[in-house]
N, CA, C and O atoms as a Tripos MOL2 file, in Angstrom:
@<TRIPOS>MOLECULE
protein
  212   211    53     0     0
PROTEIN
NO_CHARGES

@<TRIPOS>ATOM
      1 N          98.6180   24.9660 -119.9920 N.3       1 MET1
      2 CA         97.3840   24.5060 -120.5940 C.3       1 MET1
      3 C          96.7320   25.6460 -121.3680 C.2       1 MET1
      4 O          96.6550   26.7740 -120.8820 O.2       1 MET1
      5 N          96.2660   25.3410 -122.5730 N.am      2 LYS2
      6 CA         95.6650   26.3830 -123.4030 C.3       2 LYS2
      7 C          94.2410   26.6870 -122.9490 C.2       2 LYS2
      8 O          93.5090   25.8030 -122.5040 O.2       2 LYS2
      9 N          93.8710   27.9520 -123.0720 N.am      3 LYS3
     10 CA         92.5460   28.4110 -122.7020 C.3       3 LYS3
     11 C          91.5430   27.9830 -123.7730 C.2       3 LYS3
     12 O          91.8170   28.1120 -124.9670 O.2       3 LYS3
     13 N          90.3950   27.4790 -123.3560 N.am      4 ILE4
     14 CA         89.3390   27.0880 -124.3000 C.3       4 ILE4
     15 C          88.4830   28.3140 -124.5930 C.2       4 ILE4
     16 O          87.9570   28.9510 -123.6810 O.2       4 ILE4
     17 N          88.3510   28.6340 -125.8750 N.am      5 ILE5
     18 CA         87.5710   29.7880 -126.3020 C.3       5 ILE5
     19 C          86.3100   29.2740 -126.9750 C.2       5 ILE5
     20 O          86.3910   28.6200 -128.0150 O.2       5 ILE5
     21 N          85.1390   29.5580 -126.3990 N.am      6 PRO6
     22 CA         83.9020   29.0800 -127.0260 C.3       6 PRO6
     23 C          83.6940   29.7430 -128.3890 C.2       6 PRO6
     24 O          83.9590   30.9330 -128.5570 O.2       6 PRO6
     25 N          83.2180   28.9630 -129.3530 N.am      7 LEU7
     26 CA         82.9670   29.4900 -130.6910 C.3       7 LEU7
     27 C          81.6600   30.2700 -130.7100 C.2       7 LEU7
     28 O          80.6610   29.8600 -130.1190 O.2       7 LEU7
     29 N          81.6910   31.3960 -131.3980 N.am      8 GLU8
     30 CA         80.5130   32.2420 -131.5710 C.3       8 GLU8
     31 C          80.2690   32.4390 -133.0590 C.2       8 GLU8
     32 O          81.1200   32.1120 -133.8860 O.2       8 GLU8
     33 N          79.1190   32.9700 -133.3880 N.am      9 GLU9
     34 CA         78.8060   33.2460 -134.7850 C.3       9 GLU9
     35 C          79.8390   34.2110 -135.3550 C.2       9 GLU9
     36 O          80.1670   35.2210 -134.7330 O.2       9 GLU9
     37 N          80.3460   33.8950 -136.5370 N.am     10 GLY10
     38 CA         81.3430   34.7420 -137.1870 C.3      10 GLY10
     39 C          82.7720   34.3340 -136.8960 C.2      10 GLY10
     40 O          83.7040   34.9340 -137.4310 O.2      10 GLY10
     41 N          82.9680   33.3150 -136.0490 N.am     11 ASP11
     42 CA         84.3200   32.8650 -135.7190 C.3      11 ASP11
     43 C          84.9110   31.9630 -136.7910 C.2      11 ASP11
     44 O          86.1320   31.8420 -136.8880 O.2      11 ASP11
     45 N          84.0740   31.3320 -137.5910 N.am     12 TYR12
     46 CA         84.5520   30.4470 -138.6510 C.3      12 TYR12
     47 C          83.4840   30.2910 -139.7230 C.2      12 TYR12
     48 O          82.3230   30.6470 -139.5270 O.2      12 TYR12
     49 N          83.9050   29.7500 -140.8580 N.am     13 TYR13
     50 CA         82.9660   29.3690 -141.9070 C.3      13 TYR13
     51 C          83.4560   28.0520 -142.4840 C.2      13 TYR13
     52 O          84.6130   27.6750 -142.3010 O.2      13 TYR13
     53 N          82.5770   27.3620 -143.1750 N.am     14 LEU14
     54 CA         82.9390   26.0900 -143.7950 C.3      14 LEU14
     55 C          83.3860   26.3450 -145.2330 C.2      14 LEU14
     56 O          82.7160   27.0500 -145.9880 O.2      14 LEU14
     57 N          84.5050   25.7710 -145.5930 N.am     15 THR15
     58 CA         84.9980   25.8780 -146.9660 C.3      15 THR15
     59 C          84.1820   24.9300 -147.8470 C.2      15 THR15
     60 O          83.4750   24.0660 -147.3280 O.2      15 THR15
     61 N          84.2690   25.0790 -149.1640 N.am     16 PRO16
     62 CA         83.5490   24.1590 -150.0610 C.3      16 PRO16
     63 C          83.9410   22.6900 -149.8300 C.2      16 PRO16
     64 O          83.1600   21.7840 -150.1210 O.2      16 PRO16
     65 N          85.1440   22.4620 -149.3120 N.am     17 GLU17
     66 CA         85.5980   21.0930 -149.0420 C.3      17 GLU17
     67 C          85.0960   20.5730 -147.6970 C.2      17 GLU17
     68 O          85.2710   19.3940 -147.3870 O.2      17 GLU17
     69 N          84.4710   21.4420 -146.8940 N.am     18 GLY18
     70 CA         83.9200   21.0270 -145.6100 C.3      18 GLY18
     71 C          84.8060   21.2900 -144.4050 C.2      18 GLY18
     72 O          84.5050   20.8240 -143.3060 O.2      18 GLY18
     73 N          85.9000   22.0330 -144.5910 N.am     19 TYR19
     74 CA         86.7950   22.3490 -143.4790 C.3      19 TYR19
     75 C          86.3400   23.6210 -142.7690 C.2      19 TYR19
     76 O          85.7340   24.4950 -143.3900 O.2      19 TYR19
     77 N          86.6260   23.7290 -141.4770 N.am     20 ARG20
     78 CA         86.3800   24.9580 -140.7340 C.3      20 ARG20
     79 C          87.5270   25.9200 -140.9980 C.2      20 ARG20
     80 O          88.6910   25.5500 -140.8470 O.2      20 ARG20
     81 N          87.2200   27.1260 -141.3820 N.am     21 CYS21
     82 CA         88.2240   28.1510 -141.6180 C.3      21 CYS21
     83 C          87.9710   29.2770 -140.6230 C.2      21 CYS21
     84 O          86.9530   29.9660 -140.6980 O.2      21 CYS21
     85 N          88.9000   29.4570 -139.6950 N.am     22 PHE22
     86 CA         88.7360   30.4790 -138.6650 C.3      22 PHE22
     87 C          88.9320   31.8760 -139.2520 C.2      22 PHE22
     88 O          89.7940   32.0950 -140.1030 O.2      22 PHE22
     89 N          88.1190   32.8060 -138.7810 N.am     23 THR23
     90 CA         88.1740   34.1870 -139.2490 C.3      23 THR23
     91 C          89.1320   34.9880 -138.3640 C.2      23 THR23
     92 O          89.5540   34.5280 -137.3030 O.2      23 THR23
     93 N          89.4640   36.1920 -138.8240 N.am     24 ALA24
     94 CA         90.3180   37.0760 -138.0370 C.3      24 ALA24
     95 C          89.6770   37.3770 -136.6890 C.2      24 ALA24
     96 O          90.3810   37.5460 -135.6930 O.2      24 ALA24
     97 N          88.3500   37.4450 -136.6470 N.am     25 GLN25
     98 CA         87.6210   37.6800 -135.3940 C.3      25 GLN25
     99 C          88.0110   36.6390 -134.3430 C.2      25 GLN25
    100 O          88.3230   36.9900 -133.2040 O.2      25 GLN25
    101 N          87.9930   35.3700 -134.7220 N.am     26 TYR26
    102 CA         88.3520   34.3100 -133.7890 C.3      26 TYR26
    103 C          89.8450   34.3490 -133.4490 C.2      26 TYR26
    104 O          90.2300   34.2160 -132.2870 O.2      26 TYR26
    105 N          90.6690   34.5310 -134.4640 N.am     27 LEU27
    106 CA         92.1170   34.5090 -134.2400 C.3      27 LEU27
    107 C          92.5560   35.6340 -133.3030 C.2      27 LEU27
    108 O          93.4890   35.4550 -132.5210 O.2      27 LEU27
    109 N          91.8980   36.7810 -133.3740 N.am     28 LEU28
    110 CA         92.2000   37.8740 -132.4530 C.3      28 LEU28
    111 C          91.7600   37.5230 -131.0310 C.2      28 LEU28
    112 O          92.4580   37.8430 -130.0690 O.2      28 LEU28
    113 N          90.6010   36.8640 -130.8960 N.am     29 LYS29
    114 CA         90.1410   36.4400 -129.5710 C.3      29 LYS29
    115 C          91.1090   35.4340 -128.9650 C.2      29 LYS29
    116 O          91.3280   35.4300 -127.7540 O.2      29 LYS29
    117 N          91.6920   34.5800 -129.8070 N.am     30 ARG30
    118 CA         92.6410   33.5870 -129.3250 C.3      30 ARG30
    119 C          93.8570   34.2810 -128.7090 C.2      30 ARG30
    120 O          94.3990   33.8210 -127.7040 O.2      30 ARG30
    121 N          94.2840   35.3950 -129.3200 N.am     31 GLY31
    122 CA         95.2980   36.2260 -128.6930 C.3      31 GLY31
    123 C          96.7440   35.9860 -129.0790 C.2      31 GLY31
    124 O          97.6280   36.6430 -128.5290 O.2      31 GLY31
    125 N          97.0220   35.0820 -129.9950 N.am     32 TYR32
    126 CA         98.4060   34.8610 -130.4130 C.3      32 TYR32
    127 C          98.4360   34.2690 -131.8150 C.2      32 TYR32
    128 O          97.4380   33.7340 -132.2980 O.2      32 TYR32
    129 N          99.5870   34.3710 -132.4580 N.am     33 CYS33
    130 CA         99.7740   33.8040 -133.7910 C.3      33 CYS33
    131 C         100.3680   32.4020 -133.6400 C.2      33 CYS33
    132 O         101.3470   32.2150 -132.9180 O.2      33 CYS33
    133 N          99.7800   31.4290 -134.3140 N.am     34 CYS34
    134 CA        100.2690   30.0460 -134.2330 C.3      34 CYS34
    135 C         101.3340   29.7660 -135.2970 C.2      34 CYS34
    136 O         101.9280   28.6880 -135.3080 O.2      34 CYS34
    137 N         101.5760   30.7240 -136.1840 N.am     35 GLU35
    138 CA        102.5690   30.6170 -137.2550 C.3      35 GLU35
    139 C         102.3330   29.4220 -138.1780 C.2      35 GLU35
    140 O         103.2780   28.7800 -138.6370 O.2      35 GLU35
    141 N         101.0530   29.1340 -138.4400 N.am     36 SER36
    142 CA        100.6840   28.0420 -139.3430 C.3      36 SER36
    143 C         100.2550   28.5440 -140.7120 C.2      36 SER36
    144 O          99.9160   27.7480 -141.5870 O.2      36 SER36
    145 N         100.2660   29.8500 -140.9030 N.am     37 GLY37
    146 CA         99.8650   30.4090 -142.1880 C.3      37 GLY37
    147 C          98.3530   30.4520 -142.3630 C.2      37 GLY37
    148 O          97.8490   30.1950 -143.4560 O.2      37 GLY37
    149 N          97.6330   30.7700 -141.3040 N.am     38 CYS38
    150 CA         96.1690   30.8330 -141.3670 C.3      38 CYS38
    151 C          95.7200   31.7990 -142.4610 C.2      38 CYS38
    152 O          96.3310   32.8480 -142.6640 O.2      38 CYS38
    153 N          94.6680   31.4430 -143.1490 N.am     39 ARG39
    154 CA         94.1540   32.2200 -144.2780 C.3      39 ARG39
    155 C          93.8030   33.6540 -143.8900 C.2      39 ARG39
    156 O          94.0000   34.5750 -144.6830 O.2      39 ARG39
    157 N          93.2840   33.8510 -142.6720 N.am     40 HIS40
    158 CA         92.8360   35.1760 -142.2400 C.3      40 HIS40
    159 C          93.6630   35.7090 -141.0660 C.2      40 HIS40
    160 O          93.1310   36.3830 -140.1840 O.2      40 HIS40
    161 N          94.9420   35.4100 -141.0610 N.am     41 CYS41
    162 CA         95.8160   35.7950 -139.9440 C.3      41 CYS41
    163 C          95.8190   37.3120 -139.7420 C.2      41 CYS41
    164 O          96.2410   38.0540 -140.6290 O.2      41 CYS41
    165 N          95.3480   37.7810 -138.5680 N.am     42 PRO42
    166 CA         95.3600   39.2210 -138.3090 C.3      42 PRO42
    167 C          96.7170   39.7170 -137.8200 C.2      42 PRO42
    168 O          96.9120   40.9190 -137.6370 O.2      42 PRO42
    169 N          97.6580   38.7900 -137.6080 N.am     43 TYR43
    170 CA         98.9670   39.1490 -137.0960 C.3      43 TYR43
    171 C          99.9900   39.3570 -138.2110 C.2      43 TYR43
    172 O         101.1320   39.7310 -137.9450 O.2      43 TYR43
    173 N          99.5860   39.1170 -139.4480 N.am     44 GLY44
    174 CA        100.4530   39.4010 -140.5840 C.3      44 GLY44
    175 C         101.5620   38.3930 -140.8030 C.2      44 GLY44
    176 O         102.5830   38.7310 -141.4020 O.2      44 GLY44
    177 N         101.3940   37.1640 -140.3360 N.am     45 PHE45
    178 CA        102.4420   36.1570 -140.5010 C.3      45 PHE45
    179 C         102.4970   35.6800 -141.9430 C.2      45 PHE45
    180 O         101.4660   35.3860 -142.5470 O.2      45 PHE45
    181 N         103.7050   35.6040 -142.4920 N.am     46 ASN46
    182 CA        103.9250   35.0920 -143.8400 C.3      46 ASN46
    183 C         104.6750   33.7730 -143.7040 C.2      46 ASN46
    184 O         105.8280   33.7550 -143.2720 O.2      46 ASN46
    185 N         104.0290   32.6750 -144.0680 N.am     47 GLN47
    186 CA        104.6160   31.3510 -143.8860 C.3      47 GLN47
    187 C         105.8540   31.1400 -144.7520 C.2      47 GLN47
    188 O         106.7490   30.3850 -144.3700 O.2      47 GLN47
    189 N         105.9200   31.7870 -145.8960 N.am     48 LYS48
    190 CA        107.0750   31.6170 -146.7840 C.3      48 LYS48
    191 C         108.3410   32.2530 -146.2110 C.2      48 LYS48
    192 O         109.4420   31.7360 -146.4010 O.2      48 LYS48
    193 N         108.1810   33.3720 -145.5150 N.am     49 THR49
    194 CA        109.3550   34.0670 -144.9750 C.3      49 THR49
    195 C         109.5130   33.8830 -143.4680 C.2      49 THR49
    196 O         110.5210   34.2970 -142.8960 O.2      49 THR49
    197 N         108.5150   33.2600 -142.8170 N.am     50 ASN50
    198 CA        108.4930   33.1160 -141.3570 C.3      50 ASN50
    199 C         108.6440   34.4680 -140.6720 C.2      50 ASN50
    200 O         109.3870   34.6020 -139.7000 O.2      50 ASN50
    201 N         107.9330   35.4700 -141.1860 N.am     51 TYR51
    202 CA        108.0600   36.8410 -140.7090 C.3      51 TYR51
    203 C         106.6720   37.4340 -140.4490 C.2      51 TYR51
    204 O         105.7380   37.2030 -141.2170 O.2      51 TYR51
    205 N         106.5450   38.1970 -139.3630 N.am     52 HIS52
    206 CA        105.3320   38.9480 -139.0560 C.3      52 HIS52
    207 C         105.5030   40.3640 -139.5940 C.2      52 HIS52
    208 O         106.5790   40.9510 -139.4760 O.2      52 HIS52
    209 N         104.4580   40.9050 -140.1760 N.am     53 LYS53
    210 CA        104.4950   42.2890 -140.6840 C.3      53 LYS53
    211 C         104.6130   43.2610 -139.5480 C.2      53 LYS53
    212 O         104.6590   44.4700 -139.7720 O.2      53 LYS53
@<TRIPOS>BOND
     1     1     2 1
     2     2     3 1
     3     3     4 2
     4     3     5 am
     5     5     6 1
     6     6     7 1
     7     7     8 2
     8     7     9 am
     9     9    10 1
    10    10    11 1
    11    11    12 2
    12    11    13 am
    13    13    14 1
    14    14    15 1
    15    15    16 2
    16    15    17 am
    17    17    18 1
    18    18    19 1
    19    19    20 2
    20    19    21 am
    21    21    22 1
    22    22    23 1
    23    23    24 2
    24    23    25 am
    25    25    26 1
    26    26    27 1
    27    27    28 2
    28    27    29 am
    29    29    30 1
    30    30    31 1
    31    31    32 2
    32    31    33 am
    33    33    34 1
    34    34    35 1
    35    35    36 2
    36    35    37 am
    37    37    38 1
    38    38    39 1
    39    39    40 2
    40    39    41 am
    41    41    42 1
    42    42    43 1
    43    43    44 2
    44    43    45 am
    45    45    46 1
    46    46    47 1
    47    47    48 2
    48    47    49 am
    49    49    50 1
    50    50    51 1
    51    51    52 2
    52    51    53 am
    53    53    54 1
    54    54    55 1
    55    55    56 2
    56    55    57 am
    57    57    58 1
    58    58    59 1
    59    59    60 2
    60    59    61 am
    61    61    62 1
    62    62    63 1
    63    63    64 2
    64    63    65 am
    65    65    66 1
    66    66    67 1
    67    67    68 2
    68    67    69 am
    69    69    70 1
    70    70    71 1
    71    71    72 2
    72    71    73 am
    73    73    74 1
    74    74    75 1
    75    75    76 2
    76    75    77 am
    77    77    78 1
    78    78    79 1
    79    79    80 2
    80    79    81 am
    81    81    82 1
    82    82    83 1
    83    83    84 2
    84    83    85 am
    85    85    86 1
    86    86    87 1
    87    87    88 2
    88    87    89 am
    89    89    90 1
    90    90    91 1
    91    91    92 2
    92    91    93 am
    93    93    94 1
    94    94    95 1
    95    95    96 2
    96    95    97 am
    97    97    98 1
    98    98    99 1
    99    99   100 2
   100    99   101 am
   101   101   102 1
   102   102   103 1
   103   103   104 2
   104   103   105 am
   105   105   106 1
   106   106   107 1
   107   107   108 2
   108   107   109 am
   109   109   110 1
   110   110   111 1
   111   111   112 2
   112   111   113 am
   113   113   114 1
   114   114   115 1
   115   115   116 2
   116   115   117 am
   117   117   118 1
   118   118   119 1
   119   119   120 2
   120   119   121 am
   121   121   122 1
   122   122   123 1
   123   123   124 2
   124   123   125 am
   125   125   126 1
   126   126   127 1
   127   127   128 2
   128   127   129 am
   129   129   130 1
   130   130   131 1
   131   131   132 2
   132   131   133 am
   133   133   134 1
   134   134   135 1
   135   135   136 2
   136   135   137 am
   137   137   138 1
   138   138   139 1
   139   139   140 2
   140   139   141 am
   141   141   142 1
   142   142   143 1
   143   143   144 2
   144   143   145 am
   145   145   146 1
   146   146   147 1
   147   147   148 2
   148   147   149 am
   149   149   150 1
   150   150   151 1
   151   151   152 2
   152   151   153 am
   153   153   154 1
   154   154   155 1
   155   155   156 2
   156   155   157 am
   157   157   158 1
   158   158   159 1
   159   159   160 2
   160   159   161 am
   161   161   162 1
   162   162   163 1
   163   163   164 2
   164   163   165 am
   165   165   166 1
   166   166   167 1
   167   167   168 2
   168   167   169 am
   169   169   170 1
   170   170   171 1
   171   171   172 2
   172   171   173 am
   173   173   174 1
   174   174   175 1
   175   175   176 2
   176   175   177 am
   177   177   178 1
   178   178   179 1
   179   179   180 2
   180   179   181 am
   181   181   182 1
   182   182   183 1
   183   183   184 2
   184   183   185 am
   185   185   186 1
   186   186   187 1
   187   187   188 2
   188   187   189 am
   189   189   190 1
   190   190   191 1
   191   191   192 2
   192   191   193 am
   193   193   194 1
   194   194   195 1
   195   195   196 2
   196   195   197 am
   197   197   198 1
   198   198   199 1
   199   199   200 2
   200   199   201 am
   201   201   202 1
   202   202   203 1
   203   203   204 2
   204   203   205 am
   205   205   206 1
   206   206   207 1
   207   207   208 2
   208   207   209 am
   209   209   210 1
   210   210   211 1
   211   211   212 2
@<TRIPOS>SUBSTRUCTURE
     1 MET1         2 RESIDUE 1 A MET
     2 LYS2         6 RESIDUE 1 A LYS
     3 LYS3        10 RESIDUE 1 A LYS
     4 ILE4        14 RESIDUE 1 A ILE
     5 ILE5        18 RESIDUE 1 A ILE
     6 PRO6        22 RESIDUE 1 A PRO
     7 LEU7        26 RESIDUE 1 A LEU
     8 GLU8        30 RESIDUE 1 A GLU
     9 GLU9        34 RESIDUE 1 A GLU
    10 GLY10       38 RESIDUE 1 A GLY
    11 ASP11       42 RESIDUE 1 A ASP
    12 TYR12       46 RESIDUE 1 A TYR
    13 TYR13       50 RESIDUE 1 A TYR
    14 LEU14       54 RESIDUE 1 A LEU
    15 THR15       58 RESIDUE 1 A THR
    16 PRO16       62 RESIDUE 1 A PRO
    17 GLU17       66 RESIDUE 1 A GLU
    18 GLY18       70 RESIDUE 1 A GLY
    19 TYR19       74 RESIDUE 1 A TYR
    20 ARG20       78 RESIDUE 1 A ARG
    21 CYS21       82 RESIDUE 1 A CYS
    22 PHE22       86 RESIDUE 1 A PHE
    23 THR23       90 RESIDUE 1 A THR
    24 ALA24       94 RESIDUE 1 A ALA
    25 GLN25       98 RESIDUE 1 A GLN
    26 TYR26      102 RESIDUE 1 A TYR
    27 LEU27      106 RESIDUE 1 A LEU
    28 LEU28      110 RESIDUE 1 A LEU
    29 LYS29      114 RESIDUE 1 A LYS
    30 ARG30      118 RESIDUE 1 A ARG
    31 GLY31      122 RESIDUE 1 A GLY
    32 TYR32      126 RESIDUE 1 A TYR
    33 CYS33      130 RESIDUE 1 A CYS
    34 CYS34      134 RESIDUE 1 A CYS
    35 GLU35      138 RESIDUE 1 A GLU
    36 SER36      142 RESIDUE 1 A SER
    37 GLY37      146 RESIDUE 1 A GLY
    38 CYS38      150 RESIDUE 1 A CYS
    39 ARG39      154 RESIDUE 1 A ARG
    40 HIS40      158 RESIDUE 1 A HIS
    41 CYS41      162 RESIDUE 1 A CYS
    42 PRO42      166 RESIDUE 1 A PRO
    43 TYR43      170 RESIDUE 1 A TYR
    44 GLY44      174 RESIDUE 1 A GLY
    45 PHE45      178 RESIDUE 1 A PHE
    46 ASN46      182 RESIDUE 1 A ASN
    47 GLN47      186 RESIDUE 1 A GLN
    48 LYS48      190 RESIDUE 1 A LYS
    49 THR49      194 RESIDUE 1 A THR
    50 ASN50      198 RESIDUE 1 A ASN
    51 TYR51      202 RESIDUE 1 A TYR
    52 HIS52      206 RESIDUE 1 A HIS
    53 LYS53      210 RESIDUE 1 A LYS
């Protein structure tokens, strides 16, 4: 079962289209890379090559 991480200020922002975009701050708190090509991935995942920096 995945751990629930409460959202705090700075964990996300709303895009002009109205979507939540998680920041590197939140992704680091989550503790792992989901390999979905997140815009602010702090783990360096490249979705085109399926490779972490």
